[in-house]
PDB file of N, CA, C, O and CB in Angstrom:
ATOM      1  N   MET A   1     146.758  46.437 195.244  1.00  0.00           N
ATOM      2  CA  MET A   1     145.991  45.291 194.790  1.00  0.00           C
ATOM      3  C   MET A   1     145.925  44.251 195.901  1.00  0.00           C
ATOM      4  O   MET A   1     146.923  43.979 196.569  1.00  0.00           O
ATOM      5  CB  MET A   1     146.608  44.687 193.509  1.00  0.00           C
ATOM      6  N   ASP A   2     144.767  43.684 196.089  1.00  0.00           N
ATOM      7  CA  ASP A   2     144.586  42.620 197.068  1.00  0.00           C
ATOM      8  C   ASP A   2     144.607  41.279 196.332  1.00  0.00           C
ATOM      9  O   ASP A   2     143.677  40.944 195.599  1.00  0.00           O
ATOM     10  CB  ASP A   2     143.251  42.805 197.867  1.00  0.00           C
ATOM     11  N   TRP A   3     145.678  40.525 196.539  1.00  0.00           N
ATOM     12  CA  TRP A   3     145.836  39.252 195.835  1.00  0.00           C
ATOM     13  C   TRP A   3     144.720  38.263 196.161  1.00  0.00           C
ATOM     14  O   TRP A   3     144.484  37.325 195.400  1.00  0.00           O
ATOM     15  CB  TRP A   3     147.177  38.636 196.178  1.00  0.00           C
ATOM     16  N   ARG A   4     144.035  38.462 197.281  1.00  0.00           N
ATOM     17  CA  ARG A   4     142.973  37.531 197.689  1.00  0.00           C
ATOM     18  C   ARG A   4     141.793  37.486 196.712  1.00  0.00           C
ATOM     19  O   ARG A   4     141.017  36.530 196.720  1.00  0.00           O
ATOM     20  CB  ARG A   4     142.466  37.912 199.060  1.00  0.00           C
ATOM     21  N   PHE A   5     141.660  38.503 195.882  1.00  0.00           N
ATOM     22  CA  PHE A   5     140.613  38.500 194.862  1.00  0.00           C
ATOM     23  C   PHE A   5     140.946  37.542 193.715  1.00  0.00           C
ATOM     24  O   PHE A   5     140.062  37.165 192.946  1.00  0.00           O
ATOM     25  CB  PHE A   5     140.405  39.914 194.316  1.00  0.00           C
ATOM     26  N   TYR A   6     142.210  37.151 193.601  1.00  0.00           N
ATOM     27  CA  TYR A   6     142.672  36.372 192.452  1.00  0.00           C
ATOM     28  C   TYR A   6     143.254  35.007 192.803  1.00  0.00           C
ATOM     29  O   TYR A   6     143.361  34.143 191.932  1.00  0.00           O
ATOM     30  CB  TYR A   6     143.693  37.153 191.714  1.00  0.00           C
ATOM     31  N   ILE A   7     143.625  34.800 194.047  1.00  0.00           N
ATOM     32  CA  ILE A   7     144.300  33.562 194.430  1.00  0.00           C
ATOM     33  C   ILE A   7     143.525  32.892 195.557  1.00  0.00           C
ATOM     34  O   ILE A   7     143.061  33.541 196.494  1.00  0.00           O
ATOM     35  CB  ILE A   7     145.767  33.837 194.859  1.00  0.00           C
ATOM     36  N   GLU A   8     143.401  31.563 195.436  1.00  0.00           N
ATOM     37  CA  GLU A   8     142.713  30.808 196.471  1.00  0.00           C
ATOM     38  C   GLU A   8     143.446  29.493 196.712  1.00  0.00           C
ATOM     39  O   GLU A   8     144.265  29.052 195.906  1.00  0.00           O
ATOM     40  CB  GLU A   8     141.239  30.551 196.078  1.00  0.00           C
ATOM     41  N   SER A   9     143.129  28.897 197.826  1.00  0.00           N
ATOM     42  CA  SER A   9     143.645  27.576 198.154  1.00  0.00           C
ATOM     43  C   SER A   9     142.450  26.723 198.552  1.00  0.00           C
ATOM     44  O   SER A   9     141.678  27.084 199.440  1.00  0.00           O
ATOM     45  CB  SER A   9     144.726  27.635 199.302  1.00  0.00           C
ATOM     46  N   ASN A  10     142.311  25.590 197.881  1.00  0.00           N
ATOM     47  CA  ASN A  10     141.175  24.696 198.110  1.00  0.00           C
ATOM     48  C   ASN A  10     141.723  23.270 198.116  1.00  0.00           C
ATOM     49  O   ASN A  10     142.387  22.856 197.166  1.00  0.00           O
ATOM     50  CB  ASN A  10     140.046  24.883 197.008  1.00  0.00           C
ATOM     51  N   ASP A  11     141.451  22.531 199.168  1.00  0.00           N
ATOM     52  CA  ASP A  11     141.980  21.172 199.283  1.00  0.00           C
ATOM     53  C   ASP A  11     141.579  20.274 198.107  1.00  0.00           C
ATOM     54  O   ASP A  11     142.239  19.268 197.848  1.00  0.00           O
ATOM     55  CB  ASP A  11     141.505  20.550 200.578  1.00  0.00           C
ATOM     56  N   LEU A  12     140.517  20.624 197.401  1.00  0.00           N
ATOM     57  CA  LEU A  12     140.051  19.804 196.286  1.00  0.00           C
ATOM     58  C   LEU A  12     140.728  20.164 194.960  1.00  0.00           C
ATOM     59  O   LEU A  12     140.525  19.483 193.955  1.00  0.00           O
ATOM     60  CB  LEU A  12     138.552  19.944 196.143  1.00  0.00           C
ATOM     61  N   ILE A  13     141.525  21.224 194.957  1.00  0.00           N
ATOM     62  CA  ILE A  13     142.224  21.648 193.736  1.00  0.00           C
ATOM     63  C   ILE A  13     143.721  21.608 193.998  1.00  0.00           C
ATOM     64  O   ILE A  13     144.232  22.329 194.855  1.00  0.00           O
ATOM     65  CB  ILE A  13     141.775  23.083 193.287  1.00  0.00           C
ATOM     66  N   LEU A  14     144.419  20.759 193.253  1.00  0.00           N
ATOM     67  CA  LEU A  14     145.877  20.618 193.360  1.00  0.00           C
ATOM     68  C   LEU A  14     146.350  20.426 194.807  1.00  0.00           C
ATOM     69  O   LEU A  14     147.362  20.990 195.223  1.00  0.00           O
ATOM     70  CB  LEU A  14     146.557  21.840 192.763  1.00  0.00           C
ATOM     71  N   ILE A  15     145.613  19.638 195.542  1.00  0.00           N
ATOM     72  CA  ILE A  15     145.959  19.287 196.921  1.00  0.00           C
ATOM     73  C   ILE A  15     146.139  20.524 197.799  1.00  0.00           C
ATOM     74  O   ILE A  15     146.941  20.517 198.732  1.00  0.00           O
ATOM     75  CB  ILE A  15     147.232  18.451 196.943  1.00  0.00           C
ATOM     76  N   GLY A  16     145.398  21.576 197.500  1.00  0.00           N
ATOM     77  CA  GLY A  16     145.434  22.769 198.339  1.00  0.00           C
ATOM     78  C   GLY A  16     146.511  23.785 198.000  1.00  0.00           C
ATOM     79  O   GLY A  16     146.673  24.772 198.718  1.00  0.00           O
ATOM     80  N   LYS A  17     147.258  23.559 196.906  1.00  0.00           N
ATOM     81  CA  LYS A  17     148.243  24.562 196.506  1.00  0.00           C
ATOM     82  C   LYS A  17     147.514  25.852 196.139  1.00  0.00           C
ATOM     83  O   LYS A  17     146.396  25.800 195.626  1.00  0.00           O
ATOM     84  CB  LYS A  17     149.110  24.054 195.310  1.00  0.00           C
ATOM     85  N   PRO A  18     148.125  27.000 196.391  1.00  0.00           N
ATOM     86  CA  PRO A  18     147.490  28.251 195.964  1.00  0.00           C
ATOM     87  C   PRO A  18     147.422  28.315 194.438  1.00  0.00           C
ATOM     88  O   PRO A  18     148.415  28.077 193.751  1.00  0.00           O
ATOM     89  CB  PRO A  18     148.262  29.473 196.520  1.00  0.00           C
ATOM     90  N   VAL A  19     146.243  28.639 193.923  1.00  0.00           N
ATOM     91  CA  VAL A  19     146.015  28.707 192.473  1.00  0.00           C
ATOM     92  C   VAL A  19     145.320  30.016 192.123  1.00  0.00           C
ATOM     93  O   VAL A  19     144.742  30.682 192.981  1.00  0.00           O
ATOM     94  CB  VAL A  19     145.170  27.497 191.985  1.00  0.00           C
ATOM     95  N   ILE A  20     145.390  30.368 190.839  1.00  0.00           N
ATOM     96  CA  ILE A  20     144.611  31.489 190.330  1.00  0.00           C
ATOM     97  C   ILE A  20     143.149  31.039 190.339  1.00  0.00           C
ATOM     98  O   ILE A  20     142.820  29.978 189.807  1.00  0.00           O
ATOM     99  CB  ILE A  20     145.086  31.930 188.876  1.00  0.00           C
ATOM    100  N   LYS A  21     142.284  31.834 190.935  1.00  0.00           N
ATOM    101  CA  LYS A  21     140.865  31.472 191.031  1.00  0.00           C
ATOM    102  C   LYS A  21     140.288  31.133 189.662  1.00  0.00           C
ATOM    103  O   LYS A  21     140.575  31.791 188.661  1.00  0.00           O
ATOM    104  CB  LYS A  21     140.064  32.613 191.667  1.00  0.00           C
ATOM    105  N   GLY A  22     139.474  30.096 189.652  1.00  0.00           N
ATOM    106  CA  GLY A  22     138.809  29.679 188.423  1.00  0.00           C
ATOM    107  C   GLY A  22     139.689  28.861 187.496  1.00  0.00           C
ATOM    108  O   GLY A  22     139.281  28.524 186.384  1.00  0.00           O
ATOM    109  N   THR A  23     140.907  28.536 187.951  1.00  0.00           N
ATOM    110  CA  THR A  23     141.824  27.734 187.136  1.00  0.00           C
ATOM    111  C   THR A  23     142.446  26.649 188.004  1.00  0.00           C
ATOM    112  O   THR A  23     142.200  26.569 189.208  1.00  0.00           O
ATOM    113  CB  THR A  23     142.929  28.624 186.494  1.00  0.00           C
ATOM    114  N   ARG A  24     143.245  25.829 187.372  1.00  0.00           N
ATOM    115  CA  ARG A  24     144.070  24.858 188.078  1.00  0.00           C
ATOM    116  C   ARG A  24     145.539  25.241 187.913  1.00  0.00           C
ATOM    117  O   ARG A  24     146.425  24.389 187.989  1.00  0.00           O
ATOM    118  CB  ARG A  24     143.808  23.417 187.552  1.00  0.00           C
ATOM    119  N   LEU A  25     145.783  26.524 187.689  1.00  0.00           N
ATOM    120  CA  LEU A  25     147.149  27.027 187.522  1.00  0.00           C
ATOM    121  C   LEU A  25     147.665  27.515 188.867  1.00  0.00           C
ATOM    122  O   LEU A  25     147.153  28.479 189.435  1.00  0.00           O
ATOM    123  CB  LEU A  25     147.205  28.168 186.464  1.00  0.00           C
ATOM    124  N   SER A  26     148.697  26.826 189.367  1.00  0.00           N
ATOM    125  CA  SER A  26     149.220  27.180 190.678  1.00  0.00           C
ATOM    126  C   SER A  26     150.139  28.403 190.593  1.00  0.00           C
ATOM    127  O   SER A  26     150.709  28.716 189.548  1.00  0.00           O
ATOM    128  CB  SER A  26     149.972  25.993 191.285  1.00  0.00           C
ATOM    129  N   VAL A  27     150.255  29.068 191.724  1.00  0.00           N
ATOM    130  CA  VAL A  27     151.197  30.180 191.848  1.00  0.00           C
ATOM    131  C   VAL A  27     152.595  29.666 191.508  1.00  0.00           C
ATOM    132  O   VAL A  27     153.360  30.334 190.813  1.00  0.00           O
ATOM    133  CB  VAL A  27     151.161  30.802 193.290  1.00  0.00           C
ATOM    134  N   GLU A  28     152.914  28.486 191.999  1.00  0.00           N
ATOM    135  CA  GLU A  28     154.219  27.874 191.722  1.00  0.00           C
ATOM    136  C   GLU A  28     154.458  27.727 190.223  1.00  0.00           C
ATOM    137  O   GLU A  28     155.548  28.030 189.739  1.00  0.00           O
ATOM    138  CB  GLU A  28     154.321  26.504 192.402  1.00  0.00           C
ATOM    139  N   HIS A  29     153.453  27.266 189.485  1.00  0.00           N
ATOM    140  CA  HIS A  29     153.588  27.088 188.037  1.00  0.00           C
ATOM    141  C   HIS A  29     153.841  28.417 187.334  1.00  0.00           C
ATOM    142  O   HIS A  29     154.695  28.504 186.452  1.00  0.00           O
ATOM    143  CB  HIS A  29     152.334  26.426 187.464  1.00  0.00           C
ATOM    144  N   ILE A  30     153.106  29.440 187.721  1.00  0.00           N
ATOM    145  CA  ILE A  30     153.280  30.756 187.098  1.00  0.00           C
ATOM    146  C   ILE A  30     154.691  31.277 187.358  1.00  0.00           C
ATOM    147  O   ILE A  30     155.336  31.789 186.443  1.00  0.00           O
ATOM    148  CB  ILE A  30     152.227  31.760 187.631  1.00  0.00           C
ATOM    149  N   ILE A  31     155.174  31.156 188.583  1.00  0.00           N
ATOM    150  CA  ILE A  31     156.523  31.605 188.906  1.00  0.00           C
ATOM    151  C   ILE A  31     157.557  30.790 188.129  1.00  0.00           C
ATOM    152  O   ILE A  31     158.560  31.340 187.674  1.00  0.00           O
ATOM    153  CB  ILE A  31     156.780  31.495 190.421  1.00  0.00           C
ATOM    154  N   ASN A  32     157.325  29.499 187.975  1.00  0.00           N
ATOM    155  CA  ASN A  32     158.241  28.668 187.186  1.00  0.00           C
ATOM    156  C   ASN A  32     158.292  29.123 185.730  1.00  0.00           C
ATOM    157  O   ASN A  32     159.356  29.101 185.111  1.00  0.00           O
ATOM    158  CB  ASN A  32     157.819  27.197 187.257  1.00  0.00           C
ATOM    159  N   LEU A  33     157.149  29.534 185.181  1.00  0.00           N
ATOM    160  CA  LEU A  33     157.143  30.035 183.808  1.00  0.00           C
ATOM    161  C   LEU A  33     158.013  31.286 183.691  1.00  0.00           C
ATOM    162  O   LEU A  33     158.829  31.396 182.777  1.00  0.00           O
ATOM    163  CB  LEU A  33     155.702  30.339 183.350  1.00  0.00           C
ATOM    164  N   PHE A  34     157.834  32.229 184.622  1.00  0.00           N
ATOM    165  CA  PHE A  34     158.660  33.442 184.601  1.00  0.00           C
ATOM    166  C   PHE A  34     160.134  33.084 184.789  1.00  0.00           C
ATOM    167  O   PHE A  34     160.996  33.631 184.101  1.00  0.00           O
ATOM    168  CB  PHE A  34     158.202  34.432 185.701  1.00  0.00           C
ATOM    169  N   ALA A  35     160.427  32.181 185.707  1.00  0.00           N
ATOM    170  CA  ALA A  35     161.814  31.792 185.966  1.00  0.00           C
ATOM    171  C   ALA A  35     162.445  31.104 184.757  1.00  0.00           C
ATOM    172  O   ALA A  35     163.664  31.120 184.591  1.00  0.00           O
ATOM    173  CB  ALA A  35     161.883  30.871 187.180  1.00  0.00           C
ATOM    174  N   SER A  36     161.610  30.501 183.917  1.00  0.00           N
ATOM    175  CA  SER A  36     162.092  29.836 182.701  1.00  0.00           C
ATOM    176  C   SER A  36     162.241  30.796 181.529  1.00  0.00           C
ATOM    177  O   SER A  36     162.639  30.395 180.436  1.00  0.00           O
ATOM    178  CB  SER A  36     161.150  28.716 182.316  1.00  0.00           C
ATOM    179  N   GLY A  37     161.923  32.060 181.761  1.00  0.00           N
ATOM    180  CA  GLY A  37     162.119  33.058 180.718  1.00  0.00           C
ATOM    181  C   GLY A  37     160.866  33.477 179.964  1.00  0.00           C
ATOM    182  O   GLY A  37     160.943  34.288 179.041  1.00  0.00           O
ATOM    183  N   TRP A  38     159.718  32.938 180.342  1.00  0.00           N
ATOM    184  CA  TRP A  38     158.483  33.355 179.676  1.00  0.00           C
ATOM    185  C   TRP A  38     158.199  34.816 180.008  1.00  0.00           C
ATOM    186  O   TRP A  38     158.474  35.283 181.114  1.00  0.00           O
ATOM    187  CB  TRP A  38     157.287  32.453 180.100  1.00  0.00           C
ATOM    188  N   THR A  39     157.652  35.513 179.046  1.00  0.00           N
ATOM    189  CA  THR A  39     157.228  36.897 179.283  1.00  0.00           C
ATOM    190  C   THR A  39     155.766  36.907 179.741  1.00  0.00           C
ATOM    191  O   THR A  39     155.044  35.919 179.611  1.00  0.00           O
ATOM    192  CB  THR A  39     157.411  37.766 177.993  1.00  0.00           C
ATOM    193  N   GLU A  40     155.366  38.043 180.272  1.00  0.00           N
ATOM    194  CA  GLU A  40     153.970  38.195 180.668  1.00  0.00           C
ATOM    195  C   GLU A  40     153.051  37.931 179.470  1.00  0.00           C
ATOM    196  O   GLU A  40     152.033  37.252 179.604  1.00  0.00           O
ATOM    197  CB  GLU A  40     153.719  39.610 181.245  1.00  0.00           C
ATOM    198  N   GLN A  41     153.406  38.461 178.324  1.00  0.00           N
ATOM    199  CA  GLN A  41     152.555  38.297 177.139  1.00  0.00           C
ATOM    200  C   GLN A  41     152.478  36.838 176.702  1.00  0.00           C
ATOM    201  O   GLN A  41     151.414  36.378 176.288  1.00  0.00           O
ATOM    202  CB  GLN A  41     153.079  39.157 175.986  1.00  0.00           C
ATOM    203  N   GLN A  42     153.585  36.101 176.787  1.00  0.00           N
ATOM    204  CA  GLN A  42     153.551  34.681 176.434  1.00  0.00           C
ATOM    205  C   GLN A  42     152.617  33.903 177.365  1.00  0.00           C
ATOM    206  O   GLN A  42     151.876  33.026 176.922  1.00  0.00           O
ATOM    207  CB  GLN A  42     154.966  34.085 176.488  1.00  0.00           C
ATOM    208  N   ILE A  43     152.661  34.231 178.645  1.00  0.00           N
ATOM    209  CA  ILE A  43     151.774  33.548 179.596  1.00  0.00           C
ATOM    210  C   ILE A  43     150.322  33.882 179.288  1.00  0.00           C
ATOM    211  O   ILE A  43     149.474  32.990 179.256  1.00  0.00           O
ATOM    212  CB  ILE A  43     152.117  33.944 181.052  1.00  0.00           C
ATOM    213  N   LEU A  44     150.031  35.155 179.062  1.00  0.00           N
ATOM    214  CA  LEU A  44     148.656  35.555 178.756  1.00  0.00           C
ATOM    215  C   LEU A  44     148.166  34.931 177.454  1.00  0.00           C
ATOM    216  O   LEU A  44     147.002  34.544 177.356  1.00  0.00           O
ATOM    217  CB  LEU A  44     148.554  37.077 178.673  1.00  0.00           C
ATOM    218  N   ASP A  45     149.036  34.829 176.456  1.00  0.00           N
ATOM    219  CA  ASP A  45     148.659  34.220 175.174  1.00  0.00           C
ATOM    220  C   ASP A  45     148.375  32.724 175.323  1.00  0.00           C
ATOM    221  O   ASP A  45     147.464  32.196 174.687  1.00  0.00           O
ATOM    222  CB  ASP A  45     149.767  34.439 174.137  1.00  0.00           C
ATOM    223  N   ASN A  46     149.152  32.049 176.160  1.00  0.00           N
ATOM    224  CA  ASN A  46     149.013  30.606 176.321  1.00  0.00           C
ATOM    225  C   ASN A  46     147.952  30.203 177.335  1.00  0.00           C
ATOM    226  O   ASN A  46     147.464  29.074 177.314  1.00  0.00           O
ATOM    227  CB  ASN A  46     150.321  30.022 176.725  1.00  0.00           C
ATOM    228  N   TYR A  47     147.599  31.118 178.214  1.00  0.00           N
ATOM    229  CA  TYR A  47     146.580  30.851 179.232  1.00  0.00           C
ATOM    230  C   TYR A  47     145.561  31.995 179.199  1.00  0.00           C
ATOM    231  O   TYR A  47     145.607  32.894 180.040  1.00  0.00           O
ATOM    232  CB  TYR A  47     147.227  30.706 180.666  1.00  0.00           C
ATOM    233  N   PRO A  48     144.648  31.960 178.233  1.00  0.00           N
ATOM    234  CA  PRO A  48     143.726  33.087 178.014  1.00  0.00           C
ATOM    235  C   PRO A  48     142.771  33.378 179.181  1.00  0.00           C
ATOM    236  O   PRO A  48     142.150  34.440 179.207  1.00  0.00           O
ATOM    237  CB  PRO A  48     142.916  32.821 176.788  1.00  0.00           C
ATOM    238  N   ARG A  49     142.643  32.469 180.132  1.00  0.00           N
ATOM    239  CA  ARG A  49     141.772  32.740 181.286  1.00  0.00           C
ATOM    240  C   ARG A  49     142.458  33.642 182.307  1.00  0.00           C
ATOM    241  O   ARG A  49     141.818  34.132 183.238  1.00  0.00           O
ATOM    242  CB  ARG A  49     141.352  31.425 181.956  1.00  0.00           C
ATOM    243  N   LEU A  50     143.764  33.862 182.133  1.00  0.00           N
ATOM    244  CA  LEU A  50     144.495  34.736 183.038  1.00  0.00           C
ATOM    245  C   LEU A  50     144.395  36.183 182.578  1.00  0.00           C
ATOM    246  O   LEU A  50     144.146  36.466 181.406  1.00  0.00           O
ATOM    247  CB  LEU A  50     145.961  34.307 183.134  1.00  0.00           C
ATOM    248  N   SER A  51     144.593  37.084 183.516  1.00  0.00           N
ATOM    249  CA  SER A  51     144.620  38.518 183.210  1.00  0.00           C
ATOM    250  C   SER A  51     145.913  39.100 183.771  1.00  0.00           C
ATOM    251  O   SER A  51     146.599  38.462 184.569  1.00  0.00           O
ATOM    252  CB  SER A  51     143.364  39.258 183.804  1.00  0.00           C
ATOM    253  N   LYS A  52     146.232  40.306 183.347  1.00  0.00           N
ATOM    254  CA  LYS A  52     147.406  40.990 183.901  1.00  0.00           C
ATOM    255  C   LYS A  52     147.264  41.117 185.411  1.00  0.00           C
ATOM    256  O   LYS A  52     148.239  40.974 186.149  1.00  0.00           O
ATOM    257  CB  LYS A  52     147.588  42.388 183.256  1.00  0.00           C
ATOM    258  N   GLU A  53     146.057  41.384 185.860  1.00  0.00           N
ATOM    259  CA  GLU A  53     145.813  41.531 187.290  1.00  0.00           C
ATOM    260  C   GLU A  53     146.074  40.225 188.051  1.00  0.00           C
ATOM    261  O   GLU A  53     146.608  40.245 189.160  1.00  0.00           O
ATOM    262  CB  GLU A  53     144.381  41.996 187.528  1.00  0.00           C
ATOM    263  N   SER A  54     145.695  39.097 187.453  1.00  0.00           N
ATOM    264  CA  SER A  54     145.934  37.825 188.137  1.00  0.00           C
ATOM    265  C   SER A  54     147.427  37.531 188.227  1.00  0.00           C
ATOM    266  O   SER A  54     147.883  36.937 189.205  1.00  0.00           O
ATOM    267  CB  SER A  54     145.213  36.678 187.412  1.00  0.00           C
ATOM    268  N   LEU A  55     148.196  37.942 187.212  1.00  0.00           N
ATOM    269  CA  LEU A  55     149.649  37.770 187.279  1.00  0.00           C
ATOM    270  C   LEU A  55     150.256  38.693 188.324  1.00  0.00           C
ATOM    271  O   LEU A  55     151.175  38.296 189.039  1.00  0.00           O
ATOM    272  CB  LEU A  55     150.288  38.037 185.909  1.00  0.00           C
ATOM    273  N   GLN A  56     149.755  39.914 188.422  1.00  0.00           N
ATOM    274  CA  GLN A  56     150.218  40.825 189.469  1.00  0.00           C
ATOM    275  C   GLN A  56     149.901  40.252 190.845  1.00  0.00           C
ATOM    276  O   GLN A  56     150.696  40.395 191.774  1.00  0.00           O
ATOM    277  CB  GLN A  56     149.572  42.217 189.306  1.00  0.00           C
ATOM    278  N   ALA A  57     148.767  39.616 190.981  1.00  0.00           N
ATOM    279  CA  ALA A  57     148.360  39.037 192.253  1.00  0.00           C
ATOM    280  C   ALA A  57     149.333  37.950 192.703  1.00  0.00           C
ATOM    281  O   ALA A  57     149.587  37.794 193.897  1.00  0.00           O
ATOM    282  CB  ALA A  57     146.947  38.467 192.147  1.00  0.00           C
ATOM    283  N   VAL A  58     149.876  37.201 191.746  1.00  0.00           N
ATOM    284  CA  VAL A  58     150.874  36.178 192.075  1.00  0.00           C
ATOM    285  C   VAL A  58     152.045  36.825 192.806  1.00  0.00           C
ATOM    286  O   VAL A  58     152.511  36.311 193.823  1.00  0.00           O
ATOM    287  CB  VAL A  58     151.366  35.447 190.793  1.00  0.00           C
ATOM    288  N   PHE A  59     152.519  37.955 192.282  1.00  0.00           N
ATOM    289  CA  PHE A  59     153.651  38.628 192.908  1.00  0.00           C
ATOM    290  C   PHE A  59     153.252  39.269 194.240  1.00  0.00           C
ATOM    291  O   PHE A  59     154.061  39.317 195.166  1.00  0.00           O
ATOM    292  CB  PHE A  59     154.221  39.689 191.963  1.00  0.00           C
ATOM    293  N   GLY A  60     152.040  39.750 194.343  1.00  0.00           N
ATOM    294  CA  GLY A  60     151.556  40.286 195.613  1.00  0.00           C
ATOM    295  C   GLY A  60     151.493  39.201 196.675  1.00  0.00           C
ATOM    296  O   GLY A  60     151.850  39.430 197.831  1.00  0.00           O
ATOM    297  N   TYR A  61     151.041  38.029 196.285  1.00  0.00           N
ATOM    298  CA  TYR A  61     150.968  36.887 197.190  1.00  0.00           C
ATOM    299  C   TYR A  61     152.360  36.524 197.694  1.00  0.00           C
ATOM    300  O   TYR A  61     152.573  36.374 198.897  1.00  0.00           O
ATOM    301  CB  TYR A  61     150.319  35.679 196.489  1.00  0.00           C
ATOM    302  N   ILE A  62     153.293  36.386 196.778  1.00  0.00           N
ATOM    303  CA  ILE A  62     154.662  36.021 197.151  1.00  0.00           C
ATOM    304  C   ILE A  62     155.290  37.103 198.027  1.00  0.00           C
ATOM    305  O   ILE A  62     155.952  36.797 199.019  1.00  0.00           O
ATOM    306  CB  ILE A  62     155.521  35.790 195.894  1.00  0.00           C
ATOM    307  N   GLN A  63     155.087  38.346 197.666  1.00  0.00           N
ATOM    308  CA  GLN A  63     155.659  39.448 198.434  1.00  0.00           C
ATOM    309  C   GLN A  63     155.166  39.418 199.872  1.00  0.00           C
ATOM    310  O   GLN A  63     155.946  39.637 200.799  1.00  0.00           O
ATOM    311  CB  GLN A  63     155.314  40.790 197.787  1.00  0.00           C
ATOM    312  N   GLU A  64     153.895  39.153 200.063  1.00  0.00           N
ATOM    313  CA  GLU A  64     153.352  39.124 201.418  1.00  0.00           C
ATOM    314  C   GLU A  64     153.977  38.015 202.248  1.00  0.00           C
ATOM    315  O   GLU A  64     154.287  38.218 203.422  1.00  0.00           O
ATOM    316  CB  GLU A  64     151.844  38.953 201.377  1.00  0.00           C
ATOM    317  N   PHE A  65     154.163  36.849 201.653  1.00  0.00           N
ATOM    318  CA  PHE A  65     154.735  35.749 202.402  1.00  0.00           C
ATOM    319  C   PHE A  65     156.232  35.912 202.623  1.00  0.00           C
ATOM    320  O   PHE A  65     156.752  35.477 203.651  1.00  0.00           O
ATOM    321  CB  PHE A  65     154.463  34.456 201.695  1.00  0.00           C
ATOM    322  N   LEU A  66     156.919  36.516 201.697  1.00  0.00           N
ATOM    323  CA  LEU A  66     158.343  36.812 201.919  1.00  0.00           C
ATOM    324  C   LEU A  66     158.494  37.823 203.044  1.00  0.00           C
ATOM    325  O   LEU A  66     159.372  37.683 203.895  1.00  0.00           O
ATOM    326  CB  LEU A  66     159.005  37.348 200.624  1.00  0.00           C
ATOM    327  N   LYS A  67     157.646  38.834 203.049  1.00  0.00           N
ATOM    328  CA  LYS A  67     157.681  39.869 204.079  1.00  0.00           C
ATOM    329  C   LYS A  67     157.476  39.256 205.461  1.00  0.00           C
ATOM    330  O   LYS A  67     158.126  39.659 206.425  1.00  0.00           O
ATOM    331  CB  LYS A  67     156.611  40.940 203.806  1.00  0.00           C
ATOM    332  N   ASP A  68     156.587  38.298 205.556  1.00  0.00           N
ATOM    333  CA  ASP A  68     156.287  37.666 206.836  1.00  0.00           C
ATOM    334  C   ASP A  68     157.299  36.588 207.208  1.00  0.00           C
ATOM    335  O   ASP A  68     157.238  36.028 208.302  1.00  0.00           O
ATOM    336  CB  ASP A  68     154.902  37.069 206.800  1.00  0.00           C
ATOM    337  N   GLY A  69     158.229  36.297 206.301  1.00  0.00           N
ATOM    338  CA  GLY A  69     159.261  35.311 206.585  1.00  0.00           C
ATOM    339  C   GLY A  69     158.798  33.872 206.495  1.00  0.00           C
ATOM    340  O   GLY A  69     159.468  32.981 207.018  1.00  0.00           O
ATOM    341  N   LEU A  70     157.683  33.622 205.854  1.00  0.00           N
ATOM    342  CA  LEU A  70     157.152  32.269 205.809  1.00  0.00           C
ATOM    343  C   LEU A  70     157.852  31.373 204.792  1.00  0.00           C
ATOM    344  O   LEU A  70     157.661  30.157 204.830  1.00  0.00           O
ATOM    345  CB  LEU A  70     155.692  32.317 205.505  1.00  0.00           C
ATOM    346  N   PHE A  71     158.648  31.924 203.891  1.00  0.00           N
ATOM    347  CA  PHE A  71     159.333  31.117 202.895  1.00  0.00           C
ATOM    348  C   PHE A  71     160.758  30.737 203.295  1.00  0.00           C
ATOM    349  O   PHE A  71     161.407  29.957 202.597  1.00  0.00           O
ATOM    350  CB  PHE A  71     159.359  31.851 201.594  1.00  0.00           C
ATOM    351  N   TYR A  72     161.241  31.270 204.387  1.00  0.00           N
ATOM    352  CA  TYR A  72     162.629  31.036 204.773  1.00  0.00           C
ATOM    353  C   TYR A  72     162.734  29.825 205.690  1.00  0.00           C
ATOM    354  O   TYR A  72     162.077  29.757 206.729  1.00  0.00           O
ATOM    355  CB  TYR A  72     163.214  32.276 205.461  1.00  0.00           C
ATOM    356  N   ASN A  73     163.568  28.873 205.293  1.00  0.00           N
ATOM    357  CA  ASN A  73     163.864  27.736 206.165  1.00  0.00           C
ATOM    358  C   ASN A  73     165.161  27.972 206.922  1.00  0.00           C
ATOM    359  O   ASN A  73     165.268  27.655 208.107  1.00  0.00           O
ATOM    360  CB  ASN A  73     163.951  26.435 205.350  1.00  0.00           C
ATOM    361  N   GLU A  74     166.136  28.525 206.233  1.00  0.00           N
ATOM    362  CA  GLU A  74     167.428  28.815 206.828  1.00  0.00           C
ATOM    363  C   GLU A  74     167.852  30.208 206.396  1.00  0.00           C
ATOM    364  O   GLU A  74     167.419  30.699 205.354  1.00  0.00           O
ATOM    365  CB  GLU A  74     168.489  27.754 206.423  1.00  0.00           C
ATOM    366  N   PRO A  75     168.693  30.841 207.192  1.00  0.00           N
ATOM    367  CA  PRO A  75     169.207  32.159 206.755  1.00  0.00           C
ATOM    368  C   PRO A  75     169.985  32.016 205.450  1.00  0.00           C
ATOM    369  O   PRO A  75     170.696  31.032 205.248  1.00  0.00           O
ATOM    370  CB  PRO A  75     170.117  32.793 207.854  1.00  0.00           C
ATOM    371  N   LEU A  76     169.847  32.994 204.574  1.00  0.00           N
ATOM    372  CA  LEU A  76     170.600  32.981 203.329  1.00  0.00           C
ATOM    373  C   LEU A  76     172.059  33.308 203.642  1.00  0.00           C
ATOM    374  O   LEU A  76     172.349  34.204 204.434  1.00  0.00           O
ATOM    375  CB  LEU A  76     170.005  33.991 202.298  1.00  0.00           C
ATOM    376  N   ARG A  77     172.956  32.581 203.021  1.00  0.00           N
ATOM    377  CA  ARG A  77     174.376  32.812 203.227  1.00  0.00           C
ATOM    378  C   ARG A  77     174.996  33.235 201.907  1.00  0.00           C
ATOM    379  O   ARG A  77     174.676  32.689 200.851  1.00  0.00           O
ATOM    380  CB  ARG A  77     175.076  31.547 203.791  1.00  0.00           C
ATOM    381  N   SER A  78     175.880  34.208 201.979  1.00  0.00           N
ATOM    382  CA  SER A  78     176.581  34.593 200.761  1.00  0.00           C
ATOM    383  C   SER A  78     177.716  33.632 200.503  1.00  0.00           C
ATOM    384  O   SER A  78     178.269  33.039 201.429  1.00  0.00           O
ATOM    385  CB  SER A  78     177.106  36.032 200.855  1.00  0.00           C
ATOM    386  N   ALA A  79     178.057  33.482 199.244  1.00  0.00           N
ATOM    387  CA  ALA A  79     179.105  32.520 198.871  1.00  0.00           C
ATOM    388  C   ALA A  79     180.481  33.052 199.131  1.00  0.00           C
ATOM    389  O   ALA A  79     181.468  32.363 198.870  1.00  0.00           O
ATOM    390  CB  ALA A  79     178.985  32.145 197.424  1.00  0.00           C
TER     391      ALA A  79
END
């Protein structure tokens, strides 16, 4: 899946944060919902403009940036 079909960044929408195309829902917001315990079905039920594919694209987007090392500020240290 190519996340570029589902995610865009536009300076006029949420100050350029990456969002699901056609919405004002940021990638960050979707990840926060999952991190808070929401299920895929709960997100789809509450945001009917989203699709399973758009949620998959969020993870594809994050995976690409993690792979490229763009999210790391400091090396992770074990406790």
